[in-house]
C-alpha positions as CSV (number, residue, x, y, z in Angstrom):
1,M,9.8,183.1,71.5
2,E,7.6,182.8,74.5
3,F,7.5,179.5,76.4
4,M,4.4,178.8,78.4
5,L,3.5,175.8,80.6
6,D,0.2,174.0,80.1
7,T,-0.6,172.8,83.5
8,V,-2.1,173.7,86.9
9,D,0.1,171.3,88.8
10,L,1.7,173.5,91.5
11,D,4.7,171.3,91.9
12,K,5.4,171.3,88.2
13,I,5.0,175.0,88.0
14,R,7.4,175.6,90.9
15,Y,10.0,173.2,89.3
16,Y,9.8,174.7,85.8
17,Q,9.6,178.3,86.9
18,A,13.0,177.9,88.4
19,I,14.4,176.5,85.1
20,L,12.5,178.0,82.1
21,P,12.2,181.5,80.8
22,L,8.6,181.0,81.6
23,A,6.3,183.6,79.9
24,G,3.0,182.2,81.1
25,V,0.8,179.3,82.4
26,T,-2.1,178.1,80.4
27,S,-5.1,176.0,81.5
28,N,-8.4,174.6,80.3
29,P,-11.1,172.5,81.9
30,T,-9.5,169.2,81.0
31,I,-6.2,170.2,82.6
32,L,-8.2,171.4,85.8
33,K,-9.9,168.0,85.9
34,Q,-6.6,166.2,85.9
35,A,-5.8,168.3,89.0
36,G,-8.7,166.7,91.0
37,K,-11.0,168.4,93.4
38,I,-9.4,171.9,93.9
39,D,-10.7,175.2,95.0
40,F,-10.8,176.9,91.6
41,Y,-9.9,180.5,92.5
42,T,-7.6,179.8,95.4
43,H,-5.6,177.4,93.2
44,L,-5.3,179.9,90.3
45,K,-4.4,182.6,92.7
46,E,-1.5,180.5,94.0
47,I,-0.4,180.0,90.4
48,Q,-0.4,183.8,90.0
49,T,1.8,184.1,93.1
50,L,4.2,181.5,91.8
51,I,4.6,183.0,88.3
52,D,4.8,186.6,89.3
53,S,4.5,188.7,86.2
54,A,4.1,185.9,83.8
55,S,0.7,185.6,82.2
56,L,-2.1,183.3,83.3
57,H,-4.7,182.0,80.7
58,V,-8.0,180.8,82.0
59,Q,-10.8,179.3,79.9
60,V,-14.4,180.0,79.9
61,V,-16.9,177.1,79.9
62,G,-20.1,178.8,78.9
63,E,-21.4,177.9,75.4
64,T,-23.7,180.9,74.6
65,L,-22.6,184.5,74.2
66,E,-24.2,185.4,77.6
67,E,-22.6,182.5,79.4
68,I,-19.2,183.2,78.0
69,L,-19.4,186.9,79.0
70,A,-20.6,186.0,82.5
71,D,-17.8,183.5,82.8
72,A,-15.2,186.1,81.7
73,E,-16.7,188.7,84.2
74,E,-16.3,186.2,87.1
75,I,-12.8,185.2,86.2
76,L,-11.8,188.8,86.0
77,S,-13.4,189.9,89.1
78,H,-11.6,187.2,91.1
79,L,-8.2,187.1,89.4
80,G,-7.8,190.5,88.0
81,S,-7.5,192.3,84.7
82,D,-4.1,190.8,83.8
83,V,-5.6,187.4,83.2
84,Y,-6.1,186.2,79.5
85,I,-9.6,184.9,79.0
86,K,-9.4,181.8,76.8
87,I,-12.4,181.6,74.4
88,P,-13.0,178.9,71.8
89,V,-13.3,180.2,68.3
90,N,-16.9,179.6,67.2
91,E,-19.9,181.9,66.5
92,A,-20.6,182.7,70.2
93,G,-16.9,182.9,71.0
94,L,-16.2,185.5,68.3
95,A,-19.1,187.5,69.5
96,A,-17.8,187.5,73.0
97,M,-14.2,188.4,71.8
98,K,-15.6,191.5,70.0
99,Q,-17.4,192.7,73.1
100,L,-14.5,191.9,75.5
101,K,-11.8,193.5,73.3
102,Q,-14.0,196.7,73.3
103,K,-13.5,196.7,77.1
104,Q,-9.7,196.0,76.7
105,V,-9.9,192.5,78.1
106,K,-7.0,190.3,77.3
107,V,-8.2,187.5,75.1
108,T,-6.6,184.1,74.0
109,A,-8.6,182.5,71.2
110,T,-8.4,178.7,71.5
111,A,-9.5,175.5,69.9
112,I,-8.3,176.7,66.5
113,Y,-8.2,173.9,64.0
114,T,-8.5,175.9,60.6
115,E,-7.0,179.0,58.9
116,M,-10.4,180.7,58.8
117,Q,-10.9,180.4,62.5
118,G,-7.4,182.0,62.9
119,Y,-8.2,184.8,60.5
120,L,-11.5,185.6,62.2
121,A,-9.9,185.7,65.6
122,I,-7.2,188.1,64.4
123,A,-9.8,190.4,62.9
124,A,-11.6,190.2,66.3
125,G,-8.5,191.5,68.1
126,A,-7.5,188.3,70.0
127,D,-4.2,188.8,71.8
128,Y,-3.1,185.2,71.3
129,L,-4.3,182.4,68.9
130,A,-4.0,178.9,70.0
131,P,-3.9,176.4,67.1
132,Y,-4.1,172.8,68.3
133,Y,-1.1,171.1,66.5
134,N,-1.4,167.5,67.4
135,R,-5.3,167.6,67.3
136,M,-5.0,169.1,63.8
137,E,-2.7,166.3,62.7
138,N,-5.0,163.7,64.1
139,L,-7.6,165.1,61.8
140,N,-5.3,165.1,58.8
141,I,-5.0,168.9,58.8
142,D,-1.6,170.2,58.0
143,A,-0.7,171.9,61.2
144,R,2.5,173.5,59.9
145,D,0.6,175.2,57.0
146,V,-2.1,176.5,59.4
147,I,0.4,178.0,61.7
148,G,2.5,179.5,58.9
149,A,-0.6,181.0,57.3
150,L,-1.7,182.7,60.6
151,V,1.8,184.1,61.1
152,A,1.7,185.5,57.7
153,E,-1.7,187.1,58.1
154,I,-0.6,188.8,61.4
155,E,2.4,190.2,59.5
156,R,0.4,191.2,56.5
157,T,-2.2,193.1,58.6
158,N,0.3,194.4,61.2
159,A,-2.1,192.9,63.9
160,P,-1.0,192.8,67.5
161,S,-2.1,189.1,67.8
162,K,0.5,186.4,68.5
163,V,0.3,182.6,67.5
164,L,0.4,180.7,70.7
165,A,0.8,177.1,69.4
166,A,-0.6,174.3,71.6
167,S,-1.6,170.6,71.8
168,F,1.8,168.8,71.4
169,K,2.7,165.2,71.7
170,N,6.4,165.5,71.2
171,V,9.3,168.0,70.9
172,A,9.4,167.5,67.1
173,Q,6.0,169.2,66.8
174,V,7.2,172.1,68.9
175,N,10.2,172.5,66.8
176,V,8.1,172.7,63.6
177,A,5.7,175.2,65.1
178,C,8.7,177.4,66.0
179,R,10.2,177.1,62.6
180,Q,6.9,178.2,61.1
181,G,7.0,181.4,63.0
182,A,4.9,180.8,66.1
183,H,5.4,183.6,68.5
184,A,4.8,181.4,71.5
185,I,4.1,177.8,72.5
186,T,2.5,176.1,75.3
187,A,3.3,172.7,76.3
188,G,2.8,170.2,79.2
189,P,5.6,169.4,81.7
190,D,6.2,166.1,79.8
191,I,7.0,167.8,76.6
192,F,9.7,170.0,78.4
193,A,11.0,166.9,80.2
194,Q,11.4,165.3,76.8
195,A,13.6,168.2,75.7
196,F,16.2,167.4,78.2
197,K,16.2,163.6,78.0
198,M,18.5,163.1,75.1
199,P,21.3,160.9,76.5
200,A,24.0,162.8,74.7
201,I,23.2,166.0,76.7
202,Q,24.1,164.2,80.0
203,Q,27.0,162.3,78.5
204,A,28.6,165.7,77.5
205,V,28.1,167.1,81.0
206,T,29.5,163.9,82.5
207,D,32.5,164.0,80.1
208,F,33.3,167.7,80.9
209,H,33.1,167.1,84.6
210,Q,35.4,164.1,84.4
211,D,37.9,166.0,82.2
212,W,37.8,168.9,84.9
213,R,38.6,166.5,87.8
214,E,41.4,164.8,85.9
215,T,43.0,168.1,85.1
216,F,42.6,170.0,88.4
217,E,41.9,167.1,90.9
218,V,39.0,169.0,92.4
219,E,35.3,168.8,91.8
220,T,34.3,172.4,91.2
221,I,35.9,175.7,90.2
222,K,35.3,177.2,93.6
223,E,37.5,174.5,95.1
224,L,40.5,176.0,93.3
225,S,40.4,178.9,95.7
226,Q,40.1,176.9,98.9
């Protein structure tokens, strides 16, 4: 399982880079808007420096085939060939994916709401597929079934694609996506924070520490040797 962070907040990336087995950072225009007025390429280059060998996923904003290809070319020219180009799965997007994959460009197919979109992205050679979990649920689409179907299709066709489940509102949704076979998930810092907020976790840590102090009358293991 690959865990990615869905943010461009540099402080949050620094924080979770030190904690998580971070496989990548994903972004989109909405996330960039939340960051305020930033220098686009300078900011993304700083993220690349922070995450080292982890992957960076950057979304195009063009709507026509020509615009998408032009966006992809600009992103790659500034950030390098290791960047994954995020492209929504519609007619223009699929046409762009085909052309970019012929050039060995790394592609993340995004804005996936249906099985059919996912099947087409797999056939087009997308490296990652990003089905929108919570957005599907809001539209009364069974997100778990979509993810499971896409995982099954990847296995059936022995495709190199991976399901990168996205758009979560809580940890429970992440858990379901993982159980359905998603190869990766991307979530905002708030979701990862939720994962560690269960009071019982901290209570167990506190209890263990108290038992240690009562038994050995020191705070840490290192103090035993002093």
